[in-house]
ROSEKOL-870062 format. One line per 2 residues: number of its first residue (from 1); their letters; for each residue x, y, z of N, C-alpha, C, CB. Coordinates in nm, 3 decimals. Atoms other than C-alpha are relative to their C-alpha. Glycine has a CB too. Layout:
<pakols>
NUM = a = X/Y/Z/X/Y/Z/X/Y/Z/X/Y/Z; ...
</pakols>
This chain:
<pakols>
1 = mk = -0.115/-0.062/-0.035/7.678/9.321/8.653/-0.009/0.153/0.011/0.096/-0.039/-0.093; 0.021/-0.138/-0.031/7.718/9.669/8.778/0.071/0.094/-0.069/0.023/0.023/0.124
3 = kp = -0.043/-0.088/0.086/7.810/9.953/8.546/0.115/0.076/0.059/-0.106/0.081/-0.041; -0.105/-0.077/-0.072/8.145/10.107/8.621/-0.020/0.161/-0.003/0.140/-0.037/-0.064
5 = tr = 0.011/-0.156/0.006/8.157/10.490/8.713/0.089/0.054/-0.100/0.035/0.070/0.134; -0.110/-0.077/0.102/8.321/10.744/8.509/0.133/0.012/0.064/-0.046/0.158/-0.040
7 = ds = -0.131/-0.022/-0.055/8.588/10.774/8.751/0.090/-0.127/-0.010/-0.012/0.044/0.146; -0.067/0.142/0.026/8.650/10.385/8.725/0.034/-0.022/-0.145/-0.097/-0.121/0.044
9 = ql = -0.031/0.024/0.130/8.630/10.397/8.358/0.130/0.081/-0.052/-0.121/0.032/-0.078; -0.152/-0.071/0.030/8.905/10.670/8.338/0.120/-0.079/0.052/0.013/0.150/0.073
11 = gi = -0.109/0.067/-0.060/9.119/10.478/8.571/0.048/-0.124/-0.094/-0.045/-0.047/0.145; -0.041/0.094/0.084/9.087/10.173/8.346/0.062/0.050/-0.126/-0.104/-0.080/-0.026
13 = mf = -0.065/-0.046/0.119/9.169/10.375/8.042/0.152/0.039/0.024/-0.078/0.120/-0.054; -0.146/-0.018/-0.033/9.494/10.498/8.214/0.073/-0.127/0.004/0.019/0.069/0.131
15 = ad = -0.069/0.152/-0.028/9.586/10.133/8.317/0.032/-0.055/-0.140/-0.110/-0.118/0.086; -0.017/0.057/0.131/9.518/10.044/7.952/0.092/0.056/-0.075/-0.108/-0.001/-0.070
17 = av = -0.115/-0.079/0.060/9.758/10.309/7.836/0.129/-0.041/0.062/-0.018/0.154/0.020; -0.110/0.053/-0.062/10.026/10.200/8.061/0.031/-0.137/-0.056/-0.021/-0.003/0.144
19 = mg = -0.051/0.137/0.059/9.994/9.842/7.939/0.023/0.022/-0.140/-0.103/-0.124/0.017; -0.012/-0.007/0.135/9.985/9.965/7.581/0.159/0.054/-0.014/-0.122/0.099/-0.066
21 = aa = -0.133/-0.037/-0.005/10.319/10.154/7.665/0.098/-0.117/0.031/0.013/0.106/0.099; -0.100/0.131/-0.042/10.474/9.831/7.822/0.018/-0.101/-0.111/-0.063/-0.088/0.128
23 = hq = -0.014/0.082/0.090/10.385/9.636/7.525/0.062/0.043/-0.118/-0.104/-0.048/-0.019; -0.096/-0.053/0.104/10.591/9.862/7.294/0.140/-0.039/0.032/-0.008/0.154/-0.011
25 = ry = -0.143/0.052/-0.013/10.896/9.731/7.462/0.030/-0.121/-0.070/0.034/-0.024/0.136; -0.048/0.123/0.093/11.100/9.470/7.284/0.029/-0.123/0.095/0.146/0.038/-0.091
27 = na = -0.007/0.125/-0.086/11.113/9.244/7.588/-0.092/0.018/0.113/0.144/-0.030/0.054; 0.107/0.007/-0.113/10.871/9.131/7.859/0.060/0.047/0.134/-0.056/-0.152/0.019
29 = rg = -0.077/-0.053/-0.130/11.120/9.223/8.140/-0.024/0.143/0.012/0.160/-0.024/-0.004; 0.005/-0.134/0.021/11.117/9.577/8.027/-0.146/0.058/0.022/0.051/0.026/-0.136
31 = gk = 0.141/-0.034/-0.005/10.749/9.596/7.988/-0.069/-0.010/0.141/-0.072/-0.090/-0.096; 0.032/0.032/-0.126/10.694/9.430/8.325/0.040/0.108/0.100/0.057/-0.124/0.030
33 = ai = -0.055/-0.096/-0.090/10.914/9.689/8.491/-0.064/0.122/-0.006/0.133/0.020/-0.019; 0.083/-0.109/0.012/10.724/9.966/8.344/-0.141/-0.009/0.096/-0.031/0.011/-0.155
35 = ve = 0.121/0.013/-0.072/10.386/9.842/8.504/0.038/-0.016/0.133/-0.086/-0.107/-0.045; -0.023/0.019/-0.146/10.547/9.746/8.833/0.045/0.149/0.061/0.122/-0.122/0.024
37 = sc = -0.029/-0.117/-0.063/10.699/10.088/8.878/-0.110/0.106/-0.001/0.114/0.049/-0.058; 0.123/-0.087/-0.008/10.388/10.268/8.775/-0.097/-0.036/0.131/-0.086/-0.019/-0.142
39 = ia = 0.087/0.044/-0.113/10.196/10.065/9.042/0.066/0.042/0.132/-0.024/-0.157/-0.003; -0.065/-0.056/-0.136/10.464/10.149/9.317/-0.011/0.125/0.009/0.139/-0.023/0.022
41 = rl = 0.024/-0.154/-0.015/10.444/10.511/9.242/-0.125/0.040/0.031/0.029/0.071/-0.114; 0.138/-0.037/-0.043/10.079/10.519/9.263/-0.030/-0.030/0.143/-0.101/-0.070/-0.084
43 = qe = 0.021/0.044/-0.150/10.070/10.334/9.596/0.082/0.089/0.080/0.043/-0.154/0.030; -0.082/-0.093/-0.089/10.330/10.584/9.725/-0.065/0.115/0.012/0.136/0.031/-0.048
45 = ri = 0.067/-0.148/0.006/10.121/10.893/9.619/-0.141/0.001/0.033/0.009/0.066/-0.142; 0.153/-0.012/-0.039/9.769/10.772/9.702/-0.040/0.087/0.122/-0.054/-0.141/0.031
47 = ge = 0.037/-0.089/-0.109/9.772/10.946/10.031/0.004/0.136/-0.025/0.078/-0.020/0.107; 0.020/-0.141/0.033/9.799/11.278/9.863/-0.143/0.051/-0.038/0.088/0.029/-0.111
49 = iq = 0.158/-0.030/0.047/9.434/11.258/9.750/-0.079/0.010/0.141/-0.074/-0.140/-0.107; 0.081/-0.015/-0.120/9.257/11.409/10.035/-0.135/0.080/-0.026/0.086/0.071/0.108
51 = pk = 0.106/-0.064/0.032/8.902/11.535/10.041/0.013/0.158/0.054/-0.117/-0.080/0.054; -0.023/-0.133/-0.043/8.863/11.911/10.071/-0.131/0.058/0.039/0.069/0.083/-0.106
53 = ka = 0.132/-0.058/-0.070/8.612/12.125/10.273/-0.064/0.089/-0.130/0.041/0.110/0.156; 0.062/-0.079/0.101/8.360/12.291/10.026/-0.009/0.140/0.042/-0.132/-0.051/-0.034
55 = dp = 0.023/-0.138/-0.014/8.374/12.665/10.007/-0.157/0.038/0.020/0.057/0.067/-0.124; 0.160/-0.040/-0.017/8.038/12.827/10.147/-0.056/0.052/-0.115/-0.029/0.107/0.108
57 = ky = 0.058/-0.042/0.116/8.011/13.016/9.831/-0.031/-0.098/-0.102/0.076/0.092/-0.053; 0.014/0.104/0.093/8.032/12.709/9.617/-0.127/-0.079/0.049/0.134/-0.089/-0.010
59 = ke = 0.117/0.083/-0.040/7.778/12.521/9.832/-0.135/0.094/-0.036/0.011/-0.041/0.171; 0.122/-0.081/0.034/7.532/12.810/9.800/-0.037/0.005/-0.135/0.014/0.132/0.040
61 = ar = 0.022/-0.003/0.125/7.579/12.825/9.441/-0.058/-0.124/-0.065/0.110/0.036/-0.054; 0.007/0.152/0.045/7.565/12.448/9.390/-0.155/-0.047/0.054/0.141/-0.103/0.080
63 = yg = 0.115/0.060/-0.069/7.272/12.366/9.642/-0.096/0.111/0.040/0.046/-0.082/0.125; 0.095/-0.101/-0.041/7.108/12.710/9.716/-0.011/0.034/0.143/-0.124/-0.038/-0.041
65 = rk = -0.006/-0.031/-0.139/7.204/12.713/10.073/0.142/0.003/0.042/-0.080/-0.097/0.082; -0.138/0.007/-0.043/7.490/12.753/10.291/0.028/-0.119/0.090/0.037/0.125/0.071
</pakols>
C-alpha cells in the first residue's frame, strides 16, 4: 500500500476533526448536516487554489539558477 503524502495526511486530520465535531452533536441529523455543509463549502472554494508562478529570486535561491 502506498504511503500517504504529508498533504494527504493533513487533509485526513482535518476531516477527522470535522467528524469529531459532528460526533459532539446530540443527534445524528445535526452531525450529518455539519459534515455535508463542510463538504459543500470545500467544493465551492476548491477553484480558489491556483498555482502561482515562482519569483525568479526564489528560483535562484532554491535551485541556484534563474
